[in-house]
Residue frames relative to the residue before (quaternion, step in Angstrom):
aa qw qx qy qz dx dy dz
M 1.0000 0.0000 0.0000 0.0000 0.00 0.00 0.00
F 0.4002 -0.7157 0.5281 0.2205 3.57 -0.94 0.93
R 0.1111 0.7808 -0.6084 0.0889 3.58 -0.89 0.95
P 0.1833 -0.7923 0.5704 0.1149 3.59 -0.25 1.17
R 0.4140 -0.6800 0.5392 0.2747 3.55 -1.27 0.33
F 0.0880 -0.7691 0.6321 0.0335 3.53 -1.01 0.86
N 0.2258 -0.8301 0.4976 0.1116 3.55 -0.08 1.28
N 0.8327 0.1020 -0.0221 0.5438 3.60 0.96 -0.74
R 0.1426 0.8282 -0.5281 0.1220 3.59 1.05 0.71
E 0.6619 0.5246 -0.3159 0.4323 3.60 0.89 -0.89
E 0.6522 0.5105 -0.3122 0.4653 3.58 1.09 -0.66
L 0.7508 0.4279 -0.2089 0.4579 3.57 1.00 -0.82
D 0.7157 0.4502 -0.2452 0.4743 3.58 1.05 -0.72
L 0.5101 -0.5938 0.5158 0.3480 3.53 -1.28 0.40
T 0.5070 -0.5979 0.5068 0.3585 3.58 -1.23 0.37
P 0.6630 -0.4836 0.3617 0.4425 3.61 -1.17 0.27
D 0.6540 0.5011 -0.3253 0.4641 3.63 0.94 -0.77
E 0.6378 0.5125 -0.3289 0.4715 3.59 1.02 -0.73
W 0.6208 0.5191 -0.3424 0.4774 3.60 1.05 -0.69
R 0.6402 0.5209 -0.3272 0.4602 3.60 0.91 -0.89
N 0.6691 0.4974 -0.2991 0.4641 3.59 0.86 -0.94
F 0.6259 0.5327 -0.3363 0.4597 3.58 0.97 -0.81
Y 0.6976 0.4691 -0.2848 0.4607 3.58 0.79 -0.99
Q 0.6292 0.5226 -0.3429 0.4620 3.59 0.97 -0.73
Q 0.6625 0.4894 -0.3036 0.4790 3.61 0.92 -0.85
A 0.6591 0.5095 -0.3112 0.4573 3.59 0.93 -0.86
L 0.6487 0.5051 -0.3196 0.4711 3.60 0.99 -0.77
R 0.6423 0.5122 -0.3231 0.4697 3.59 0.99 -0.79
E 0.6678 0.5016 -0.2955 0.4638 3.55 0.95 -0.90
R 0.6348 0.5197 -0.3282 0.4682 3.59 0.99 -0.76
E 0.6501 0.5114 -0.3051 0.4719 3.57 1.03 -0.79
R 0.6826 0.5165 -0.2707 0.4404 3.57 1.00 -0.87
R 0.7973 0.2791 -0.1171 0.5223 3.58 0.98 -0.84
A 0.3525 -0.7590 0.5161 0.1824 3.55 -0.61 1.17
D 0.6777 0.5062 -0.2910 0.4469 3.60 1.13 -0.56
L 0.6233 0.5377 -0.3306 0.4616 3.59 1.27 -0.07
L 0.0787 -0.7991 0.5961 0.0045 3.55 -0.51 1.22
I 0.0893 0.7860 -0.5995 0.1217 3.56 -0.42 1.26
S 0.0950 -0.7624 0.6381 0.0511 3.52 -1.01 0.88
F 0.2189 -0.7792 0.5768 0.1103 3.56 -1.01 0.80
D 0.1122 -0.8056 0.5807 0.0342 3.55 -0.82 1.02
D 0.5057 0.6349 -0.4255 0.4001 3.58 1.20 0.41
P 0.4002 -0.7689 0.4382 0.2381 3.61 -0.44 1.13
V 0.5918 0.5821 -0.3967 0.3918 3.64 1.05 -0.44
I 0.5486 0.6196 -0.3995 0.3944 3.60 1.18 -0.41
A 0.5631 0.6201 -0.3765 0.3958 3.59 1.19 -0.50
T 0.6127 0.5583 -0.3567 0.4309 3.61 1.20 -0.29
L 0.5858 0.5789 -0.3750 0.4255 3.61 1.23 -0.20
P 0.4902 -0.6777 0.4553 0.3051 3.61 -0.82 0.90
E 0.6815 0.5036 -0.2945 0.4418 3.60 1.07 -0.65
Y 0.5470 0.5906 -0.4016 0.4366 3.60 1.26 -0.05
K 0.0831 -0.8550 0.5117 -0.0120 3.57 -0.42 1.20
E 0.4665 0.6979 -0.4451 0.3118 3.60 1.22 0.01
N 0.2715 -0.7334 0.6013 0.1637 3.51 -1.27 0.49
P 0.1835 -0.8306 0.5148 0.1068 3.62 0.12 1.25
L 0.6344 -0.5442 0.3955 0.3807 3.56 -1.26 0.42
V 0.7792 0.0699 -0.0409 0.6215 3.57 1.12 -0.68
K 0.4446 -0.6557 0.5298 0.3027 3.54 -1.18 0.47
G 0.7772 0.2970 -0.2431 0.4986 3.53 -1.14 0.65
S 0.7860 -0.2907 0.2479 0.4861 3.51 -1.26 -0.49
S 0.3923 -0.7278 0.5135 0.2296 3.59 -0.99 0.81
C 0.4961 0.6764 -0.4204 0.3459 3.59 1.24 -0.31
G 0.8186 0.1811 -0.1691 0.5183 3.54 -0.83 1.02
K 0.6779 0.4408 -0.2844 0.5151 3.59 1.29 -0.08
L 0.7969 0.1643 -0.0616 0.5781 3.55 0.94 -0.98
S 0.8116 0.1427 -0.0381 0.5652 3.56 1.16 -0.49
L 0.1497 -0.7302 0.6559 0.1190 3.49 -1.40 0.31
H 0.3912 -0.6901 0.5522 0.2565 3.56 -1.29 0.25
L 0.1705 -0.7886 0.5871 0.0654 3.54 -0.87 1.01
R 0.2702 -0.7598 0.5746 0.1399 3.56 -0.74 1.09
P 0.6738 -0.5240 0.3367 0.3975 3.62 -1.17 0.50
N 0.6933 0.4642 -0.2844 0.4722 3.62 1.08 -0.60
G 0.6302 -0.5566 0.3245 0.4333 3.60 1.29 0.09
D 0.4854 0.6561 -0.4481 0.3648 3.60 1.21 -0.17
I 0.2352 -0.7573 0.5992 0.1100 3.52 -1.09 0.84
T 0.0400 -0.7614 0.6469 0.0169 3.56 -0.96 0.94
P 0.6305 -0.5572 0.3713 0.3925 3.61 -1.14 0.47
C 0.7815 0.0013 0.0794 0.6188 3.55 1.15 -0.72
G 0.5999 -0.5763 0.4150 0.3684 3.57 -1.15 0.50
F 0.7152 0.4257 -0.2371 0.5011 3.57 1.25 -0.38
I 0.6533 0.4251 -0.3188 0.5393 3.59 1.29 0.13
P 0.2232 -0.8491 0.4677 0.1023 3.60 -0.17 1.26
L 0.4294 0.6803 -0.4840 0.3442 3.61 1.03 0.69
V 0.2868 -0.7624 0.5566 0.1636 3.59 -0.60 1.11
V 0.1835 -0.8027 0.5626 0.0735 3.57 -0.76 1.10
G 0.7799 -0.1571 0.0963 0.5981 3.58 1.29 -0.14
N 0.3466 -0.7033 0.5730 0.2385 3.52 -1.35 -0.14
I 0.4661 -0.7147 0.4563 0.2523 3.56 -0.71 1.11
L 0.6648 0.5182 -0.2996 0.4469 3.60 1.16 -0.56
T 0.8079 0.2839 -0.1230 0.5016 3.59 1.07 -0.65
D 0.7421 0.3946 -0.2179 0.4961 3.61 1.14 -0.46
D 0.5400 -0.5977 0.4831 0.3434 3.55 -1.23 0.48
F 0.4377 -0.7323 0.4513 0.2615 3.57 -0.57 1.15
D 0.6328 0.5310 -0.3478 0.4434 3.62 0.90 -0.80
A 0.6378 0.5190 -0.3292 0.4642 3.59 0.99 -0.79
I 0.6334 0.5121 -0.3301 0.4770 3.57 0.99 -0.80
W 0.7040 0.4964 -0.2730 0.4283 3.57 0.72 -1.11
Y 0.7914 0.3482 -0.1720 0.4720 3.58 0.82 -0.96
D 0.8003 0.3520 -0.1547 0.4601 3.60 1.03 -0.69
S 0.4599 0.6953 -0.4585 0.3080 3.62 1.19 -0.14
P 0.4315 -0.7013 0.5009 0.2666 3.61 -0.73 1.01
V 0.6246 0.5364 -0.3433 0.4520 3.62 1.04 -0.72
L 0.6849 0.4730 -0.2925 0.4707 3.60 0.84 -0.94
R 0.6148 0.5404 -0.3468 0.4579 3.60 1.03 -0.72
K 0.6624 0.5050 -0.3065 0.4607 3.55 0.93 -0.91
M 0.6632 0.5007 -0.3056 0.4649 3.60 0.98 -0.82
R 0.6906 0.4861 -0.2722 0.4613 3.59 1.05 -0.75
N 0.7549 0.3005 -0.1628 0.5598 3.57 1.25 -0.38
K 0.0581 0.8372 -0.5390 0.0719 3.54 0.78 1.04
E 0.2346 -0.7431 0.6130 0.1300 3.51 -1.19 0.70
A 0.5443 -0.6213 0.4516 0.3374 3.54 -1.02 0.77
A 0.0292 0.7730 -0.6316 0.0525 3.54 -0.98 0.94
G 0.7999 0.2626 -0.1939 0.5036 3.56 -1.24 0.36
K 0.8367 -0.1574 0.1227 0.5100 3.56 -1.01 -0.82
C 0.5457 0.6270 -0.3989 0.3872 3.62 1.21 -0.32
T 0.5803 0.6192 -0.3815 0.3664 3.60 1.10 -0.56
S 0.7710 0.3006 -0.1813 0.5313 3.60 1.10 -0.55
C 0.5276 0.6446 -0.4036 0.3784 3.59 1.25 0.27
G 0.4223 -0.7256 0.4962 0.2213 3.54 -0.89 0.97
S 0.6528 0.5249 -0.3152 0.4461 3.60 1.23 -0.17
F 0.4012 0.7496 -0.4673 0.2425 3.60 1.22 -0.13
E 0.6421 0.5389 -0.3359 0.4295 3.62 0.93 -0.76
D 0.6881 0.4635 -0.2826 0.4814 3.61 1.15 -0.51
C 0.8037 0.2839 -0.1468 0.5019 3.60 0.86 -0.88
L 0.2320 -0.8101 0.5005 0.1986 3.61 1.25 -0.40
G 0.7583 -0.4061 0.1980 0.4701 3.52 0.93 0.93
G 0.5637 -0.6345 0.3717 0.3761 3.58 1.26 0.10
C 0.7986 -0.2788 0.2279 0.4823 3.53 -1.20 -0.61
T 0.3980 -0.7393 0.5000 0.2120 3.55 -0.57 1.20
A 0.6455 0.5377 -0.3288 0.4314 3.60 0.97 -0.81
R 0.6631 0.4920 -0.3192 0.4651 3.59 0.92 -0.84
A 0.6484 0.5084 -0.3210 0.4670 3.59 0.94 -0.85
F 0.6737 0.4988 -0.2927 0.4601 3.57 0.91 -0.93
A 0.6476 0.5309 -0.3220 0.4418 3.58 0.94 -0.85
L 0.7256 0.4427 -0.2454 0.4662 3.56 0.96 -0.83
T 0.8289 0.2519 -0.0881 0.4917 3.58 0.94 -0.89
G 0.4184 -0.6912 0.4852 0.3343 3.59 1.15 -0.53
D 0.6838 0.4305 -0.2590 0.5291 3.60 1.31 0.16
F 0.4515 -0.7105 0.4795 0.2476 3.58 -0.74 1.10
N 0.7060 0.5141 -0.2610 0.4113 3.57 1.02 -0.80
Q 0.5355 0.6402 -0.4140 0.3633 3.59 1.17 -0.29
P 0.6048 -0.5834 0.3965 0.3695 3.61 -1.12 0.56
D 0.5661 -0.5735 0.4833 0.3422 3.52 -1.22 0.67
P 0.4400 -0.7189 0.4637 0.2730 3.63 -0.72 0.97
H 0.6178 0.5380 -0.3541 0.4510 3.62 1.21 -0.21
C 0.5021 0.6851 -0.4165 0.3242 3.59 1.22 -0.27
W 0.2853 -0.7781 0.5455 0.1251 3.57 -0.89 1.01
K 0.5195 0.6461 -0.4252 0.3632 3.62 1.17 -0.10
């Protein structure tokens, strides 16, 4: 199991409440100013009542709408998830896209931890898969930025 070390994450990262406040302010500002074009790609924002967008996929888009390609051809689900699911130079892309056990697991997340009793899980699917994986080594764990 992959488990990176984060020596000072708490010092550098915002708290879940600070993230919520940031997103609420950003949504208000976007609504107020017609000249401000802001797009949000963070799945935890879907838990806010004032968020009205209809994303192409629920939850994290990594492994669902996009993949990360490294210079050597290795494919990972996301630039922040260091699990190689194949290589564009040597593997059949359709096989990677449709048959990768890692991508299947990411596309079929199950509620874990505090997500099991949260009414917003269907909208955010546990939040950012990369953040959860980086902190816990488990795709299904809740996004550490979640304020719910």
